[in-house]
Backbone as CSV, one residue per row, in Angstrom:
resi,resn,N_x,N_y,N_z,CA_x,CA_y,CA_z,C_x,C_y,C_z
1,MET,4.323,-3.400,36.634,4.876,-3.238,35.296,6.249,-3.918,35.227
2,THR,6.479,-4.775,34.226,7.752,-5.467,34.102,8.840,-4.511,33.634
3,TRP,10.102,-4.929,33.823,11.232,-4.096,33.398,11.174,-3.855,31.895
4,LEU,10.871,-4.897,31.137,10.826,-4.756,29.678,9.736,-3.777,29.261
5,ALA,8.574,-3.851,29.907,7.471,-2.955,29.568,7.812,-1.508,29.877
6,SER,8.593,-1.285,30.931,8.927,0.076,31.328,10.172,0.616,30.624
7,HIS,10.736,-0.183,29.704,11.933,0.259,28.981,11.840,-0.014,27.474
8,LYS,10.663,-0.366,26.983,10.562,-0.815,25.596,10.978,0.255,24.595
9,TRP,10.562,1.504,24.819,10.921,2.551,23.877,12.377,2.959,24.054
10,LEU,12.893,2.901,25.264,14.305,3.170,25.481,15.155,2.135,24.743
11,LEU,14.782,0.871,24.853,15.516,-0.178,24.155,15.419,-0.009,22.645
12,ALA,14.234,0.380,22.158,14.066,0.611,20.724,14.973,1.733,20.241
13,ARG,15.101,2.778,21.050,15.984,3.891,20.702,17.435,3.452,20.657
14,ARG,17.847,2.686,21.639,19.240,2.228,21.654,19.524,1.321,20.447
15,LEU,18.583,0.468,20.105,18.761,-0.367,18.918,18.855,0.492,17.663
16,SER,18.049,1.539,17.598,18.089,2.445,16.457,19.441,3.146,16.360
17,GLN,19.948,3.630,17.482,21.233,4.333,17.484,22.380,3.400,17.116
18,VAL,22.326,2.166,17.615,23.348,1.177,17.254,23.247,0.834,15.774
19,ALA,22.029,0.678,15.279,21.834,0.320,13.872,22.350,1.401,12.938
20,VAL,22.157,2.665,13.329,22.638,3.773,12.494,24.149,3.702,12.338
21,VAL,24.868,3.417,13.432,26.315,3.272,13.342,26.677,2.006,12.578
22,ALA,25.934,0.923,12.815,26.262,-0.370,12.213,26.199,-0.341,10.685
23,VAL,25.231,0.376,10.126,25.115,0.377,8.657,26.311,1.070,8.004
24,PHE,26.991,1.931,8.762,28.198,2.557,8.221,29.437,1.680,8.426
25,LEU,29.358,0.712,9.347,30.506,-0.138,9.653,30.566,-1.406,8.818
26,THR,29.443,-1.802,8.215,29.439,-3.060,7.454,30.401,-3.011,6.274
27,GLY,30.592,-1.828,5.695,31.510,-1.701,4.561,32.957,-1.902,4.962
28,PRO,33.496,-1.047,5.843,34.905,-1.210,6.206,35.208,-2.519,6.933
29,LEU,34.233,-3.076,7.651,34.490,-4.308,8.397,34.273,-5.571,7.573
30,PHE,33.229,-5.579,6.753,32.853,-6.814,6.057,32.779,-6.670,4.532
31,GLY,33.027,-5.482,4.021,32.949,-5.268,2.582,31.529,-5.157,2.065
32,LEU,30.569,-5.048,2.947,29.169,-4.894,2.559,28.789,-3.435,2.755
33,TRP,28.785,-2.676,1.674,28.603,-1.225,1.779,27.130,-0.860,1.734
34,ILE,26.536,-0.752,2.910,25.144,-0.298,3.003,25.099,1.218,2.898
35,ALA,25.938,1.880,3.690,25.986,3.338,3.658,27.438,3.787,3.651
36,LYS,27.740,4.743,2.810,29.075,5.328,2.740,29.008,6.778,3.206
37,GLY,29.978,7.188,4.033,30.004,8.562,4.514,29.824,8.624,6.019
38,THR,29.193,9.689,6.479,28.892,9.877,7.901,27.485,10.458,8.026
39,LEU,27.097,10.776,9.250,25.782,11.396,9.454,25.684,12.754,8.768
40,ALA,26.822,13.393,8.512,26.788,14.689,7.844,26.384,14.551,6.380
41,SER,26.863,13.518,5.728,26.543,13.294,4.317,26.825,11.835,3.979
42,SER,25.854,11.159,3.408,26.030,9.736,3.119,25.255,9.332,1.872
43,LEU,25.613,8.153,1.384,24.904,7.552,0.261,24.572,6.117,0.642
44,THR,23.291,5.789,0.703,22.832,4.475,1.135,22.491,3.615,-0.074
45,PHE,23.044,2.385,-0.096,22.848,1.449,-1.194,23.240,2.043,-2.545
46,GLY,24.116,3.033,-2.498,24.577,3.651,-3.728,23.526,4.457,-4.455
47,ILE,22.382,4.668,-3.813,21.263,5.346,-4.480,20.727,6.511,-3.666
48,LEU,20.486,6.268,-2.373,19.772,7.235,-1.535,20.727,8.215,-0.866
49,PRO,20.717,9.473,-1.274,21.560,10.460,-0.601,20.856,11.011,0.632
50,LEU,21.619,11.158,1.707,21.110,11.775,2.928,22.137,12.803,3.389
51,THR,21.686,14.031,3.573,22.600,15.115,3.931,22.034,15.892,5.105
52,ASP,22.904,16.241,6.036,22.500,17.055,7.176,22.073,18.436,6.679
53,PRO,20.807,18.806,6.856,20.345,20.114,6.366,21.088,21.288,6.992
54,LEU,21.516,21.135,8.248,22.261,22.210,8.887,23.615,22.404,8.223
55,MET,24.239,21.320,7.800,25.506,21.436,7.082,25.300,22.142,5.746
56,VAL,24.211,21.813,5.057,23.896,22.472,3.792,23.647,23.962,4.013
57,ALA,22.917,24.294,5.088,22.648,25.702,5.387,23.955,26.461,5.635
58,GLN,24.883,25.820,6.350,26.179,26.459,6.577,26.952,26.618,5.270
59,GLY,26.889,25.594,4.430,27.584,25.660,3.144,27.056,26.778,2.269
60,LEU,25.740,26.918,2.241,25.134,27.988,1.455,25.498,29.353,2.029
61,ALA,25.494,29.455,3.371,25.869,30.720,4.008,27.321,31.066,3.712
62,ALA,28.159,30.037,3.586,29.580,30.252,3.303,29.828,30.577,1.838
63,GLY,28.795,30.488,1.015,28.944,30.797,-0.402,29.374,29.619,-1.242
64,HIS,29.284,28.410,-0.687,29.665,27.218,-1.436,28.546,26.824,-2.395
65,LEU,28.926,26.268,-3.514,27.955,25.748,-4.471,27.662,24.302,-4.096
66,MET,26.460,24.040,-3.605,26.094,22.699,-3.176,25.643,21.869,-4.372
67,THR,26.050,20.617,-4.386,25.684,19.731,-5.496,24.203,19.377,-5.428
68,PRO,23.595,19.045,-6.567,22.189,18.607,-6.540,21.971,17.420,-5.616
69,THR,22.937,16.509,-5.556,22.803,15.335,-4.684,22.709,15.753,-3.219
70,ALA,23.551,16.731,-2.817,23.516,17.211,-1.433,22.189,17.889,-1.129
71,LEU,21.683,18.666,-2.058,20.414,19.362,-1.848,19.255,18.372,-1.780
72,ILE,19.289,17.362,-2.642,18.240,16.332,-2.612,18.299,15.575,-1.285
73,GLY,19.521,15.248,-0.844,19.682,14.542,0.428,19.157,15.347,1.596
74,ALA,19.396,16.655,1.579,18.890,17.517,2.650,17.375,17.599,2.612
75,ALA,16.796,17.656,1.423,15.335,17.721,1.288,14.685,16.438,1.813
76,ILE,15.316,15.294,1.555,14.785,14.018,2.049,14.796,13.985,3.573
77,VAL,15.898,14.435,4.167,16.010,14.457,5.631,14.982,15.414,6.225
78,LEU,14.833,16.592,5.632,13.849,17.564,6.116,12.439,16.979,6.079
79,ALA,12.096,16.327,4.976,10.757,15.752,4.839,10.535,14.645,5.867
80,PHE,11.554,13.825,6.094,11.419,12.717,7.034,11.170,13.224,8.453
81,TYR,11.959,14.208,8.894,11.803,14.689,10.266,10.602,15.609,10.432
82,ALA,10.116,16.165,9.342,8.845,16.889,9.417,7.697,15.919,9.683
83,LEU,7.901,14.662,9.327,6.888,13.638,9.588,7.029,13.046,10.980
84,VAL,8.216,12.564,11.328,8.373,11.795,12.570,8.685,12.660,13.782
85,GLY,8.955,13.944,13.582,9.276,14.819,14.714,10.719,15.267,14.647
86,GLY,10.930,16.574,14.575,12.268,17.101,14.365,13.300,16.579,15.344
87,ARG,13.009,16.659,16.632,14.000,16.257,17.622,14.002,14.762,17.892
88,ALA,13.254,14.014,17.095,13.424,12.563,17.110,14.846,12.211,16.680
89,TYR,15.459,13.081,15.879,16.866,12.894,15.520,17.721,12.804,16.783
90,CYS,17.440,13.659,17.754,18.240,13.716,18.980,18.150,12.425,19.781
91,SER,16.966,11.846,19.873,16.772,10.688,20.747,16.873,9.342,20.030
92,TRP,16.714,9.319,18.709,16.697,8.054,17.984,17.915,7.838,17.082
93,VAL,18.659,8.887,16.770,19.781,8.776,15.829,21.090,9.234,16.447
94,CYS,21.098,10.379,17.077,22.329,11.014,17.545,23.094,10.117,18.529
95,PRO,24.359,9.785,18.253,25.122,8.943,19.190,25.490,9.661,20.483
96,VAL,25.545,10.999,20.450,25.873,11.757,21.656,24.770,11.629,22.692
97,ASN,23.548,11.348,22.253,22.426,11.172,23.178,22.693,10.065,24.189
98,VAL,23.389,9.019,23.767,23.728,7.925,24.690,24.626,8.454,25.805
99,VAL,25.553,9.319,25.448,26.491,9.890,26.416,25.771,10.791,27.411
100,THR,24.906,11.656,26.910,24.206,12.594,27.798,23.163,11.881,28.651
101,ASP,22.527,10.848,28.114,21.599,10.051,28.926,22.331,9.352,30.071
102,LEU,23.536,8.869,29.785,24.338,8.230,30.835,24.691,9.232,31.923
103,ALA,25.062,10.444,31.535,25.385,11.479,32.521,24.171,11.816,33.377
104,ALA,22.989,11.911,32.748,21.767,12.208,33.493,21.435,11.082,34.467
105,TRP,21.630,9.840,34.035,21.373,8.680,34.904,22.315,8.685,36.104
106,LEU,23.575,8.982,35.860,24.541,9.015,36.950,24.238,10.134,37.941
107,ARG,23.804,11.287,37.434,23.446,12.389,38.335,22.356,11.951,39.305
108,LYS,21.366,11.239,38.793,20.278,10.780,39.655,20.776,9.735,40.655
109,ARG,21.598,8.808,40.179,22.117,7.768,41.057,22.979,8.349,42.171
110,LEU,23.696,9.424,41.858,24.585,10.039,42.830,23.894,11.113,43.662
111,GLY,22.623,11.397,43.336,21.872,12.401,44.088,22.418,13.804,43.930
112,MET,22.936,14.110,42.754,23.550,15.417,42.525,22.496,16.486,42.291
113,GLU,22.820,17.717,42.668,21.913,18.830,42.456,21.825,19.168,40.975
114,LYS,20.840,19.990,40.621,20.601,20.326,39.224,21.797,20.997,38.573
115,GLY,22.519,21.847,39.291,23.700,22.501,38.749,23.380,23.844,38.121
116,LEU,24.151,24.222,37.118,23.972,25.512,36.463,22.586,25.645,35.852
117,THR,22.034,26.831,35.927,20.765,27.113,35.270,21.051,27.809,33.948
118,LEU,20.740,27.133,32.870,20.988,27.665,31.536,19.674,27.940,30.830
119,GLN,19.677,28.896,29.945,18.493,29.228,29.169,18.423,28.355,27.916
120,ARG,17.245,27.805,27.649,17.089,27.006,26.436,17.320,27.829,25.175
121,SER,17.086,29.117,25.267,17.276,29.981,24.100,18.739,30.060,23.683
122,THR,19.653,29.645,24.573,21.073,29.707,24.248,21.389,28.900,22.999
123,ARG,20.757,27.734,22.859,21.059,26.899,21.693,20.640,27.564,20.393
124,PHE,19.607,28.401,20.438,19.189,29.106,19.228,20.156,30.245,18.903
125,TRP,20.702,30.892,19.930,21.742,31.881,19.700,22.970,31.218,19.084
126,LEU,23.320,30.033,19.582,24.455,29.311,19.014,24.180,28.877,17.583
127,LEU,22.952,28.477,17.317,22.583,28.087,15.960,22.775,29.262,14.992
128,GLY,22.262,30.417,15.378,22.459,31.592,14.550,23.924,31.954,14.426
129,GLY,24.675,31.764,15.504,26.090,32.100,15.498,26.905,31.251,14.544
130,ILE,26.597,29.948,14.465,27.394,29.096,13.581,27.085,29.376,12.110
131,VAL,25.854,29.772,11.809,25.534,30.157,10.432,26.270,31.442,10.069
132,LEU,26.280,32.405,10.994,27.016,33.648,10.756,28.519,33.383,10.655
133,ALA,29.020,32.460,11.485,30.443,32.122,11.435,30.802,31.490,10.093
134,SER,29.921,30.684,9.567,30.159,30.080,8.252,30.201,31.146,7.164
135,ALA,29.277,32.100,7.259,29.245,33.184,6.282,30.500,34.048,6.375
136,ALA,30.964,34.270,7.599,32.118,35.141,7.797,33.428,34.482,7.396
137,THR,33.533,33.164,7.593,34.798,32.467,7.351,34.848,31.732,6.023
138,GLY,33.688,31.568,5.394,33.660,30.806,4.144,33.850,29.316,4.357
139,THR,33.617,28.847,5.585,33.762,27.429,5.915,32.470,26.901,6.519
140,ILE,32.356,25.586,6.564,31.243,24.953,7.280,31.697,24.857,8.732
141,ALA,31.563,25.966,9.442,32.261,26.198,10.703,31.955,25.155,11.780
142,TRP,30.693,24.799,11.955,30.317,23.952,13.081,30.879,22.541,12.960
143,GLU,31.087,22.069,11.728,31.568,20.699,11.568,32.973,20.506,12.125
144,LEU,33.691,21.595,12.379,35.015,21.486,12.983,34.938,21.126,14.464
145,ALA,33.772,21.385,15.073,33.631,21.143,16.514,32.409,20.323,16.877
146,ASN,31.606,19.930,15.916,30.350,19.236,16.159,30.589,17.876,16.821
147,PRO,30.176,17.678,18.079,30.400,16.388,18.744,29.752,15.215,18.011
148,VAL,28.617,15.451,17.374,27.933,14.372,16.658,28.793,13.873,15.507
149,THR,29.264,14.800,14.679,30.085,14.428,13.532,31.398,13.802,13.977
150,ILE,32.027,14.395,14.987,33.322,13.890,15.452,33.187,12.490,16.027
151,LEU,32.161,12.257,16.858,31.956,10.938,17.451,31.622,9.913,16.388
152,HIS,30.734,10.259,15.464,30.337,9.301,14.436,31.510,8.977,13.515
153,ARG,32.279,10.003,13.158,33.438,9.769,12.297,34.449,8.873,13.001
154,GLY,34.639,9.098,14.301,35.562,8.268,15.046,35.119,6.819,15.110
155,LEU,33.818,6.597,15.304,33.294,5.232,15.363,33.399,4.527,14.020
156,VAL,33.166,5.274,12.940,33.128,4.665,11.609,34.528,4.423,11.049
157,THR,35.418,5.410,11.169,36.747,5.254,10.581,37.675,4.418,11.445
158,GLY,37.557,4.576,12.766,38.382,3.785,13.661,39.842,4.182,13.709
159,SER,40.221,5.271,13.064,41.621,5.699,13.107,41.949,6.280,14.477
160,ILE,43.218,6.214,14.838,43.641,6.683,16.162,43.343,8.162,16.333
161,LEU,43.592,8.955,15.286,43.384,10.398,15.378,41.915,10.738,15.577
162,THR,41.052,10.141,14.747,39.626,10.456,14.848,39.027,9.893,16.131
163,LEU,39.463,8.712,16.542,38.970,8.149,17.794,39.421,8.995,18.987
164,GLY,40.665,9.476,18.920,41.154,10.338,19.992,40.351,11.623,20.098
165,SER,40.037,12.225,18.940,39.219,13.441,18.930,37.825,13.156,19.474
166,ALA,37.259,11.995,19.074,35.923,11.623,19.537,35.893,11.440,21.044
167,VAL,36.927,10.795,21.595,36.998,10.576,23.042,37.082,11.907,23.779
168,LEU,37.907,12.826,23.291,38.061,14.119,23.943,36.764,14.918,23.936
169,VAL,36.126,14.983,22.772,34.914,15.799,22.645,33.762,15.200,23.442
170,THR,33.538,13.900,23.314,32.429,13.284,24.039,32.674,13.270,25.545
171,SER,33.921,13.159,25.951,34.238,13.239,27.382,33.911,14.619,27.923
172,ALA,34.197,15.646,27.115,33.890,17.016,27.538,32.383,17.200,27.702
173,VAL,31.600,16.673,26.759,30.142,16.757,26.846,29.648,15.995,28.075
174,PHE,30.179,14.800,28.278,29.765,13.974,29.419,30.067,14.673,30.745
175,LEU,31.262,15.202,30.888,31.648,15.857,32.135,30.862,17.144,32.356
176,PHE,30.555,17.849,31.274,29.747,19.061,31.396,28.366,18.724,31.940
177,ASP,27.730,17.689,31.359,26.400,17.289,31.812,26.422,16.699,33.215
178,LEU,27.468,15.961,33.522,27.542,15.315,34.834,27.903,16.299,35.939
179,GLY,28.888,17.137,35.689,29.407,17.958,36.759,28.889,19.377,36.831
180,LEU,28.355,19.902,35.726,27.989,21.314,35.713,26.499,21.569,35.540
181,ALA,25.862,20.938,34.565,24.460,21.268,34.280,23.687,20.021,33.872
182,GLU,22.608,19.762,34.564,21.759,18.620,34.234,21.223,18.760,32.808
183,ARG,21.505,17.761,31.963,21.119,17.771,30.543,21.489,19.106,29.885
184,GLY,22.654,19.592,30.252,23.078,20.902,29.769,23.305,20.956,28.274
185,TRP,23.925,19.915,27.722,24.273,19.980,26.301,23.041,19.871,25.408
186,CYS,22.326,18.769,25.477,21.214,18.534,24.547,20.068,19.529,24.737
187,THR,19.748,19.841,25.978,18.586,20.671,26.259,18.863,22.162,26.108
188,HIS,20.099,22.570,26.367,20.359,24.001,26.456,21.365,24.555,25.456
189,LEU,22.258,23.717,24.924,23.348,24.258,24.125,23.411,23.761,22.680
190,CYS,23.093,22.522,22.435,23.362,21.924,21.125,22.620,22.636,19.985
191,PRO,23.331,23.253,19.043,22.664,23.931,17.926,22.007,22.959,16.943
192,VAL,22.509,21.721,16.895,21.872,20.726,16.032,20.466,20.420,16.552
193,GLY,20.356,20.259,17.863,19.040,20.051,18.465,18.131,21.237,18.254
194,ALA,18.706,22.444,18.305,17.914,23.650,18.053,17.373,23.653,16.634
195,PHE,18.211,23.254,15.692,17.781,23.214,14.295,16.626,22.236,14.099
196,TYR,16.776,21.029,14.629,15.713,20.039,14.469,14.487,20.402,15.292
197,GLY,14.683,21.173,16.362,13.540,21.679,17.113,12.693,22.622,16.273
198,LEU,13.337,23.467,15.464,12.593,24.351,14.565,11.761,23.532,13.593
199,LEU,12.347,22.460,13.080,11.611,21.588,12.168,10.472,20.878,12.891
200,GLY,10.675,20.594,14.186,9.666,19.891,14.966,8.394,20.677,15.189
201,ARG,8.423,21.976,14.909,7.218,22.788,15.075,6.092,22.338,14.154
202,VAL,6.442,21.725,13.031,5.418,21.293,12.068,5.304,19.777,11.998
203,ALA,6.040,19.060,12.854,6.085,17.602,12.769,4.716,16.973,13.014
204,VAL,4.490,15.848,12.355,3.192,15.168,12.420,3.105,14.228,13.617
205,VAL,4.098,13.356,13.784,4.057,12.360,14.860,4.359,13.043,16.192
206,ARG,3.511,12.789,17.183,3.633,13.418,18.499,3.314,12.400,19.595
207,VAL,3.693,12.748,20.799,3.258,11.991,21.975,1.980,12.637,22.495
208,SER,1.007,11.810,22.847,-0.271,12.311,23.349,-0.558,11.753,24.744
209,ALA,-1.017,12.625,25.626,-1.485,12.200,26.953,-2.964,11.846,26.844
210,ILE,-3.264,10.932,25.959,-4.653,10.628,25.619,-5.420,10.054,26.806
211,GLY,-4.721,9.402,27.729,-5.382,8.846,28.910,-5.199,9.697,30.150
212,ARG,-5.105,11.010,29.987,-4.754,11.877,31.113,-5.778,11.859,32.243
213,ALA,-6.995,11.461,31.948,-7.996,11.370,33.017,-7.601,10.332,34.065
214,ALA,-6.730,9.383,33.679,-6.307,8.332,34.605,-5.068,8.705,35.399
215,CYS,-4.486,9.869,35.138,-3.244,10.274,35.801,-3.436,10.336,37.320
216,ASP,-2.497,9.735,38.057,-2.577,9.742,39.522,-1.487,10.627,40.144
217,ASP,-0.887,11.511,39.340,0.111,12.473,39.822,1.338,11.812,40.450
218,CYS,1.742,10.673,39.908,2.926,10.002,40.448,4.220,10.723,40.063
219,MET,4.189,11.521,38.982,5.314,12.330,38.513,6.429,11.520,37.864
220,ASP,6.177,10.248,37.584,7.209,9.430,36.948,7.580,9.969,35.565
221,CYS,6.594,10.460,34.832,6.860,10.971,33.488,7.768,12.194,33.535
222,PHE,7.536,13.071,34.514,8.374,14.252,34.654,9.801,13.870,35.047
223,ALA,9.925,12.802,35.821,11.247,12.387,36.303,12.147,11.896,35.176
224,VAL,11.554,11.255,34.157,12.382,10.676,33.095,12.471,11.541,31.850
225,CYS,11.603,12.537,31.722,11.557,13.329,30.487,12.778,14.247,30.387
226,PRO,13.506,14.224,29.264,14.644,15.127,29.106,14.231,16.577,28.882
227,GLU,12.971,16.791,28.534,12.431,18.146,28.321,11.110,18.242,29.085
228,ARG,11.181,18.102,30.404,9.979,17.877,31.201,8.953,19.014,31.124
229,HIS,9.377,20.194,30.696,8.433,21.307,30.592,7.387,21.091,29.509
230,VAL,7.629,20.118,28.599,6.684,19.921,27.494,5.451,19.139,27.931
231,ILE,5.511,18.457,29.080,4.441,17.532,29.464,3.218,18.239,30.030
232,ALA,3.441,19.223,30.890,2.341,19.807,31.664,1.174,20.327,30.830
233,PRO,1.387,21.078,29.744,0.233,21.600,28.998,-0.711,20.503,28.517
234,ALA,-0.151,19.409,28.000,-0.994,18.322,27.509,-1.603,17.507,28.635
235,LEU,-0.847,17.302,29.705,-1.318,16.458,30.803,-2.303,17.180,31.714
236,ARG,-2.103,18.485,31.936,-2.911,19.237,32.897,-3.904,20.193,32.250
237,GLY,-3.912,20.252,30.928,-4.668,21.320,30.284,-6.103,21.019,29.938
238,GLU,-6.636,19.878,30.337,-8.003,19.517,29.956,-9.024,20.530,30.476
239,ALA,-8.829,20.978,31.706,-9.778,21.933,32.291,-9.777,23.259,31.537
240,LYS,-8.668,23.554,30.864,-8.551,24.802,30.104,-8.863,24.601,28.624
241,GLY,-9.318,23.404,28.284,-9.655,23.124,26.898,-8.460,22.847,26.013
242,VAL,-7.305,22.504,26.616,-6.106,22.197,25.856,-6.099,20.714,25.504
243,GLY,-5.791,20.408,24.252,-5.779,19.023,23.806,-4.655,18.217,24.436
244,PRO,-4.724,16.892,24.318,-3.759,16.021,24.997,-2.439,15.826,24.268
245,VAL,-2.331,16.301,23.036,-1.111,16.076,22.265,-0.024,17.068,22.694
246,ILE,1.179,16.555,22.912,2.316,17.408,23.242,2.764,18.113,21.966
247,MET,2.504,19.387,21.890,2.767,20.138,20.667,4.110,20.868,20.687
248,SER,4.789,20.883,21.805,6.049,21.607,21.897,7.096,21.014,20.960
249,ALA,7.806,21.891,20.264,8.880,21.456,19.379,10.069,20.908,20.158
250,ASP,10.120,21.153,21.468,11.223,20.649,22.288,11.118,19.155,22.562
251,CYS,9.938,18.586,22.424,9.754,17.149,22.679,10.612,16.342,21.713
252,THR,11.327,15.351,22.241,12.208,14.522,21.421,11.553,13.229,20.945
253,ASN,10.289,13.020,21.276,9.598,11.774,20.915,10.387,10.541,21.381
254,CYS,11.005,10.652,22.553,11.812,9.539,23.048,10.956,8.389,23.571
255,GLY,9.724,8.672,23.988,8.832,7.618,24.452,9.023,7.204,25.893
256,ARG,9.889,7.882,26.646,10.117,7.473,28.028,8.886,7.681,28.898
257,CYS,8.126,8.721,28.628,6.899,8.930,29.412,5.916,7.785,29.173
258,ILE,5.908,7.252,27.957,5.055,6.111,27.651,5.530,4.886,28.426
259,ASP,6.845,4.710,28.456,7.446,3.563,29.140,7.054,3.493,30.609
260,VAL,7.211,4.613,31.324,7.155,4.557,32.789,5.759,4.738,33.364
261,CYS,4.800,5.138,32.552,3.477,5.431,33.087,2.672,4.149,33.323
262,SER,2.404,3.847,34.556,1.656,2.626,34.896,0.167,2.757,34.583
263,LYS,-0.300,3.978,34.339,-1.710,4.219,34.055,-2.003,4.343,32.557
264,THR,-0.992,4.076,31.746,-1.145,4.112,30.282,-1.727,5.441,29.816
265,VAL,-1.187,6.511,30.356,-1.662,7.849,29.996,-1.188,8.243,28.599
266,PHE,0.051,7.873,28.243,0.683,8.385,27.028,0.682,7.364,25.893
267,ARG,0.576,7.872,24.680,0.664,7.084,23.456,1.271,7.954,22.357
268,PHE,1.844,7.317,21.360,2.203,8.056,20.162,0.934,8.319,19.356
269,ALA,0.831,9.521,18.811,-0.342,9.909,18.031,0.129,10.861,16.932
270,THR,-0.766,11.697,16.438,-0.395,12.703,15.456,-0.890,14.071,15.928
271,ARG,-0.365,15.113,15.307,-0.759,16.468,15.678,-2.225,16.748,15.360
272,PHE,-2.823,15.919,14.527,-4.211,16.128,14.121,-5.211,15.545,15.113
273,GLN,-4.700,14.881,16.143,-5.555,14.242,17.143,-5.520,15.017,18.458
274,ASN,-5.674,16.314,18.364,-5.439,17.163,19.527,-6.673,17.925,19.990
275,THR,-7.819,17.306,19.958,-8.994,17.936,20.533,-9.131,17.502,21.989
276,PRO,-9.585,18.372,22.867,-9.692,18.018,24.287,-10.491,16.756,24.534
277,SER,-11.479,16.460,23.686,-12.325,15.292,23.902,-11.579,13.995,23.666
278,ASP,-10.419,14.050,22.986,-9.663,12.835,22.721,-9.309,12.090,24.001
279,ALA,-9.136,12.844,25.092,-8.664,12.212,26.329,-9.730,11.387,27.004
280,THR,-11.012,11.697,26.741,-12.038,11.039,27.535,-13.155,10.402,26.729
281,SER,-13.329,10.836,25.487,-14.503,10.366,24.772,-14.200,9.633,23.488
282,GLY,-12.981,9.058,23.391,-12.664,8.322,22.185,-12.240,9.255,21.088
283,GLY,-12.726,9.031,19.871,-12.354,9.866,18.746,-11.113,9.336,18.075
284,LEU,-10.450,10.194,17.283,-9.313,9.765,16.502,-8.183,9.260,17.369
285,GLY,-7.905,9.953,18.489,-6.838,9.517,19.371,-7.102,8.133,19.929
286,ALA,-8.342,7.880,20.297,-8.685,6.568,20.844,-8.572,5.492,19.789
287,ASP,-8.855,5.842,18.529,-8.716,4.854,17.464,-7.289,4.382,17.350
288,LEU,-6.344,5.302,17.562,-4.946,4.940,17.455,-4.448,4.201,18.675
289,ALA,-4.808,4.681,19.869,-4.175,4.205,21.087,-5.029,3.260,21.918
290,GLY,-6.284,3.103,21.588,-7.138,2.275,22.424,-7.758,3.114,23.528
291,PRO,-8.638,2.545,24.305,-9.305,3.308,25.369,-8.344,3.681,26.468
292,PRO,-8.540,4.852,27.106,-7.667,5.257,28.193,-7.809,4.331,29.391
293,ALA,-6.683,4.200,30.108,-6.717,3.355,31.297,-7.534,4.018,32.392
294,LYS,-8.098,3.221,33.273,-8.876,3.750,34.402,-8.082,3.614,35.683
295,VAL,-8.332,4.566,36.557,-7.663,4.511,37.851,-8.248,3.366,38.664
296,ALA,-7.360,2.542,39.228,-7.840,1.413,40.009,-8.464,1.859,41.308
């Protein structure tokens, strides 16, 4: 497998993350205003409003009167991620993902131990906590500390103050993931990821282990997956009548398992292509992904 073939979805994600920042920079840098605002709230081409639904939820909890434009923008974002996968936001849009991926890569290169053991449920407790904090304080509480908003604002505005805040916050996230807990922030703590994970429960686009009969147990997919617990049910569940589609809301649809699998086990599919026969006898999954690879 060539380097490009084993990194195609990773490269696509990085291009997507760069493009998201770039569309906000064309205005201040070149006078071409594609998008105004930040990831929290923006207006694209002067027509399309996009609003972070979690920010809207905090605003409503705080008793703020949200504008129709903000509500429409939140509805558009909700509908989009209900289609492509809730936590696709984490791997395809969020700029902090680049930082945490770098920390995870360095941990492997340095042979570091896993570190602190954190519960994934912690991020849901934090999610509930920030909504309650907004209600109690009358503010959109999380935006004061949200690494995503702070980093994006720093990149877009370029002011010394915002860039300094972005460096401090992202450095803290990087050092936490590198020195204390493997993928600690995105997998275990980030309330934004928790929110989009809830939305991911109904998402249509999924990763499918449609060629699982060809799996040779090399474990490469588990090694690169940021949420490796999501793989086993789809990959190993054929004998139990479990379909090949990864149905866990924790999956980020990052595509790394697709990248690294030399047996072409994984493909992007939909939640509707999840019958056990999809892995071996064609059907809807095979129509999308082609025939499963055979073991040499």
